[in-house]
N, C-alpha and C positions, 0 to 999 in steps of 0.2 A: 448491467456490468458492475456498477458501483456496489450493489449488494453482494455480488459474488466475491469481489475483492475484500470487502469488509468481513465476510464470512471466513475467507481464507486467513486473514490477519487474526481474527478472534480464535480460530481453531489452532493456528500456530502458537498463539499466546497460551491457550489452555493446555496444550500438550507439550509446550516448550520445544516445538519443532522448528529448529533453526533453518532447515532446508526449505520448508514451506514459507517461512518468513522471507528468505532470500528470493524465492520464486515470486512472491507477491510484489516485492520490490522491483524485480526485473520487469514484471508486467506493467506496473505503474510507470516505470522509467520509459519503457517502449511506447506506451500511450502518450506520454508527455513529449516525446521526441518525434512522433509520427504526425506529419502535417495533414494527411488526408484521412484521419480518423475523426469521428464525431468530437466536437469541441468539449462536450461534457465528459467524454472519456479522457481527454487530454488533462482535465483538471482533477481527476480522481486522486492523484497523489496529494494535491493541496487539500482536498476535502478530508482525506484520511488523516493527514497531519493535524488538521484542526480538530477532527473528531476524537483522535486518540491522544491529544495533548495531555501531558502529565503522566502517561503510562510509559515509564522509562524502558521497560523491556521491549515494548512494541516500537517505540521511537528509535531505539538503538538497533534492534535486529531487523526491522523493516526499513531502516535508513530513511525514516520520514523527514529527517532534518534536510535531506536533499530537495525537498519540495517546499 
């Protein structure tokens, strides 16, 4: 799942697709707030925030600052 989210974020960035960036954010937020999903899925937002640190477009449009 982590690879899928990362691919979504990278595709959104490449194509400047704000809608896809928003959808990636919503998925990460849902995982972070769902208690009965796998723990490594709950941490995807934090991992993406660390991975894409320094990429302002991704941090802003995928709202990685929330993680």
